C-alpha positions in Angstrom: -6.4 -6.0 -1.6 -6.6 -2.6 -2.1 -7.6 -1.9 -6.2 -4.7 0.5 -6.9 -2.1 -2.2 -5.5 -3.9 -4.9 -7.8 -4.0 -2.8 -11.3 -0.5 -1.4 -10.3 0.9 -5.3 -10.2 -1.4 -6.2 -12.9 0.8 -3.6 -15.1 4.1 -4.8 -13.8 3.4 -8.7 -14.8 2.4 -7.5 -18.2 5.3 -5.0 -18.7 7.6 -7.9 -17.1 5.8 -10.2 -19.8 6.4 -8.2 -22.8 10.1 -7.7 -21.8 10.7 -11.5 -21.6 9.2 -11.6 -24.7 11.6 -9.3 -26.5 13.7 -11.9 -26.2 14.7 -13.1 -29.5 15.5 -17.2 -29.8 18.3 -19.2 -31.1 16.9 -22.8 -31.8 18.2 -25.4 -29.2 21.0 -23.1 -28.6 21.9 -25.3 -25.2 21.1 -28.8 -27.0 18.7 -29.9 -24.5 16.9 -31.6 -27.2 19.6 -34.3 -26.9 20.4 -33.7 -30.6 21.2 -31.0 -33.0 17.9 -29.8 -34.1 17.9 -26.4 -35.4 21.7 -26.7 -36.6 23.0 -27.6 -39.3 26.4 -29.8 -39.2 28.9 -30.9 -42.1 29.9 -33.6 -41.7 27.3 -34.9 -39.5 28.8 -37.7 -38.1 31.7 -35.5 -36.7 29.3 -33.4 -34.4 27.4 -35.0 -31.6 25.5 -33.9 -28.5 27.3 -34.9 -24.9 27.1 -34.8 -21.5 30.7 -34.5 -20.8 33.9 -35.3 -23.0 37.3 -35.6 -21.3 40.9 -36.4 -22.8 43.7 -34.3 -21.6 42.4 -31.4 -19.4 42.3 -32.3 -15.4 38.5 -32.9 -15.4 35.9 -33.5 -17.9 33.8 -30.6 -19.7 30.6 -30.6 -18.6 27.7 -28.1 -20.0 27.7 -25.1 -18.7 24.0 -24.9 -18.9 21.3 -27.7 -19.0 22.3 -31.5 -19.1 24.0 -31.4 -22.6 26.5 -29.2 -25.2 27.5 -29.5 -28.5 31.0 -31.3 -29.6 32.8 -30.7 -32.6 35.5 -33.6 -33.4 38.1 -32.8 -36.6 38.8 -35.4 -39.1 37.2 -34.3 -42.0 40.6 -34.0 -44.2 44.0 -32.3 -43.8 42.6 -28.4 -43.4 39.1 -29.0 -43.7 36.5 -27.8 -41.1 34.0 -29.9 -39.0 31.1 -26.9 -38.7 27.9 -26.7 -36.9 26.2 -23.6 -37.9 22.3 -21.9 -37.6 20.8 -19.0 -39.2 18.5 -16.6 -37.8 17.3 -12.7 -37.9 18.5 -10.3 -35.5 17.5 -6.3 -35.2 20.0 -3.8 -34.6 20.9 -3.8 -30.9 20.6 -7.4 -30.4 23.5 -9.3 -28.7 24.1 -13.0 -29.3 25.8 -15.0 -26.4 27.4 -18.2 -25.6 30.4 -20.2 -24.6 33.0 -22.5 -26.5 35.9 -24.3 -25.6 38.8 -25.5 -27.3 40.9 -28.9 -26.6 43.7 -29.8 -28.4 44.6 -33.4 -29.0 47.5 -33.3 -30.9 51.2 -31.2 -31.0 52.9 -28.7 -32.8 53.7 -28.3 -35.7 50.3 -29.5 -36.5 48.6 -26.7 -35.5 44.9 -28.0 -34.9 42.8 -24.8 -34.7 38.9 -23.6 -33.9 36.9 -20.8 -34.3 33.2 -19.2 -33.7 32.3 -16.5 -35.7 28.9 -14.8 -37.6 29.9 -15.7 -41.3 28.7 -12.5 -42.6 32.0 -10.1 -42.4 33.9 -13.0 -40.4 33.4 -11.8 -37.1 35.3 -14.2 -34.7 33.5 -14.3 -31.5 36.2 -17.5 -30.3 39.5 -18.8 -32.0 42.3 -21.1 -30.6 44.5 -23.2 -31.7 47.4 -25.6 -30.7 50.2 -23.2 -31.0 47.7 -20.9 -28.4 47.3 -23.1 -25.8 50.5 -25.6 -26.2 50.5 -29.0 -26.8 47.6 -31.3 -25.7 46.6 -28.1 -24.1 42.9 -26.6 -23.9 41.0 -23.9 -23.1 38.4 -23.5 -20.4 34.5 -22.9 -21.1 35.3 -19.3 -22.8 32.2 -16.7 -22.6 31.7 -14.7 -26.2 29.2 -11.7 -27.2 28.9 -9.8 -29.9 26.0 -6.9 -30.6 24.7 -6.6 -33.7 24.7 -2.6 -35.4 22.2 -3.3 -37.7 19.2 -5.3 -38.6 19.4 -8.7 -41.0 19.9 -12.4 -41.2 23.0 -13.7 -39.7 24.5 -17.3 -39.5 26.9 -18.3 -36.1 29.2 -21.0 -37.0 31.8 -22.7 -35.4 34.7 -24.8 -36.9 37.4 -27.0 -36.0 39.5 -28.4 -38.3 43.3 -30.7 -38.3 46.3 -29.0 -39.9 49.0 -30.4 -41.5 47.6 -34.1 -41.0 44.5 -35.6 -40.2 45.1 -37.7 -37.4 45.1 -36.9 -33.6 41.7 -34.8 -34.2 41.2 -31.7 -31.8 37.8 -31.1 -30.7 35.3 -27.6 -30.1 32.7 -27.8 -27.6 29.7 -25.1 -27.8 27.2 -24.3 -25.5 24.2 -22.0 -24.5 24.0 -19.9 -27.4 21.1 -17.2 -27.7 20.2 -14.0 -28.6 19.0 -11.5 -26.7 17.0 -8.7 -28.1 17.4 -5.3 -26.8 14.0 -3.9 -25.1 12.3 -1.0 -26.7 13.5 2.2 -24.6 9.2 2.6 -24.3 8.8 -0.7 -22.4 11.9 0.1 -20.1 10.5 3.5 -19.2 6.6 2.1 -18.7 8.2 -0.8 -16.8 10.3 1.6 -14.6 7.4 3.9 -14.2 5.0 1.6 -12.7 7.9 -0.1 -10.5 8.1 3.5 -8.9 4.5 4.2 -8.8 3.8 1.0 -6.9 7.2 1.5 -4.6 5.3 4.8 -3.9 2.3 3.8 -3.5 3.1 1.3 -0.6 5.4 3.6 1.0 2.6 6.1 1.2 0.0 3.6 2.5 2.8 2.6 5.4 2.6 6.2 6.3 -0.6 6.6 6.4 -1.5 3.6 8.4 1.3 4.6 10.9 -0.2 8.5 11.0 -3.4 6.5 11.9 -2.2 4.2 14.4 -0.5 7.4 16.4 
């Protein structure tokens, strides 16, 4: 293979690797360890890692990604949230992504509710309740995302609670939570330049070879 092509390919591979490394991480965001490694649950006995869940929905909830997801069950007490949280660092421009669902295992006026939020500033990423989905209703897996305007240390927290009583506990599912770093403009520019140079060189070689054949 021509030496110029080899050099350009190495440059593209190195830049691609650096862009991938720019992705920050939430620990065990897809719960593929099969447990709650990296997360804090309260009370621990009401949070589990499961491969499916089914009560009133037509079909079972299954993972968005991989083989497992986290399931939070209300029941910590009337008006008391069962929570699952993780603290992480993010830079300005980083985006946190994930999926959640709410299954109401209760009926009005017992308005059980659930949320996913960034604790700092109480930024709500997902929320639902019995009143929103109806008696024994549910949401589908719902995508959420938030881009941080400034750098800092943040906590993502999911919660679900029973309201008015502590029976017929509703649940919240959480899966595929990840933090994606905004690539540095210089890295993107260099990557684009390398790809353009490679494409241009390949095109030039093809034109040259064709002219020689003629």
